[in-house]
C-alpha positions as CSV (number, residue, x, y, z in Angstrom):
1,X,30.2,-17.6,-3.8
2,X,27.5,-18.3,-1.1
3,X,23.9,-17.5,-1.8
4,X,22.2,-14.7,0.2
5,X,19.3,-15.6,2.5
6,X,15.8,-14.4,1.4
7,X,15.0,-10.9,2.6
8,X,11.7,-10.1,4.3
9,X,10.6,-8.2,1.2
10,X,11.4,-11.2,-1.0
11,X,9.5,-13.5,1.3
12,X,6.5,-11.2,1.3
13,X,6.5,-11.0,-2.5
14,X,6.3,-14.8,-2.7
15,X,3.0,-14.8,-0.9
16,X,1.4,-12.4,-3.3
17,X,-0.9,-13.6,-6.1
18,X,0.6,-11.2,-8.6
19,X,3.7,-9.1,-9.1
20,X,3.8,-5.6,-7.7
21,X,5.3,-2.7,-9.6
22,X,7.5,-0.3,-7.7
23,X,6.1,3.2,-7.9
24,X,6.6,6.4,-6.1
25,X,3.2,8.1,-6.6
26,X,1.4,10.7,-4.4
27,X,-2.1,9.7,-3.4
28,X,-4.9,10.4,-1.0
29,X,-6.6,8.3,1.7
30,X,-10.2,9.3,2.1
31,X,-12.7,8.2,4.7
32,X,-15.7,9.7,6.4
33,X,-15.3,13.1,4.6
34,X,-11.7,13.7,5.4
35,X,-8.5,13.0,3.4
36,X,-4.8,12.5,4.1
37,X,-1.9,12.7,1.7
38,X,0.1,9.5,1.3
39,X,2.6,7.9,-1.1
40,X,2.0,4.6,-3.0
41,X,5.3,2.6,-2.8
42,X,4.2,-0.4,-4.9
43,X,1.0,-1.6,-6.5
44,X,-0.6,-4.6,-8.2
45,X,-4.0,-5.5,-9.4
46,X,-4.8,-6.9,-5.9
47,X,-3.2,-4.4,-3.5
48,X,-0.5,-1.9,-2.6
49,X,2.0,-0.8,0.0
50,X,1.5,2.8,1.1
51,X,3.6,5.2,3.2
52,X,1.4,7.2,5.5
53,X,2.1,10.0,8.0
54,X,0.7,8.0,11.0
55,X,-1.0,4.6,10.5
56,X,-2.9,5.1,13.8
57,X,-5.1,7.6,12.1
58,X,-5.8,5.5,9.0
59,X,-9.1,3.5,9.3
60,X,-9.2,-0.2,8.6
61,X,-11.2,0.5,5.4
62,X,-10.8,3.6,3.2
63,X,-10.7,4.8,-0.4
64,X,-7.3,5.4,-2.0
65,X,-7.1,7.9,-4.9
66,X,-3.8,8.1,-6.9
67,X,-2.9,11.7,-7.8
68,X,-1.7,11.0,-11.3
69,X,-4.6,8.9,-12.8
70,X,-7.3,9.8,-10.2
71,X,-8.3,6.1,-9.9
72,X,-10.3,5.5,-6.7
73,X,-10.0,2.1,-5.0
74,X,-11.7,0.7,-2.0
75,X,-9.0,-0.6,0.4
76,X,-8.7,-2.7,3.5
77,X,-5.5,-2.8,5.6
78,X,-3.9,-6.2,5.9
79,X,-0.6,-5.3,7.6
80,X,1.2,-2.3,9.2
81,X,4.9,-1.8,9.7
82,X,6.0,1.6,11.1
83,X,4.7,4.2,8.7
84,X,3.9,1.7,5.9
85,X,0.6,-0.1,5.4
86,X,-0.3,-3.0,3.1
87,X,-3.7,-3.0,1.6
88,X,-5.8,-5.2,-0.5
89,X,-8.3,-3.8,-3.0
90,X,-11.9,-4.7,-2.4
């Protein structure tokens, strides 16, 4: 059998410092007194991938609070692809 080429997701994972855990967790993006619901797709100690309603309205820096554990993290966007953003925790 022939081997499959690396997918974009696999290539992205190889650049990460640590492994990310796949999750499907509701969360909130908060900035300047307003908040927006979002969904954390995967997470690590260094960052996360988040599905958002419209990335145009998400500021470059914001706070992310996961609904289940109520942990608040300061985030900075490092990439955007359609309605998904990648952030690092600061």
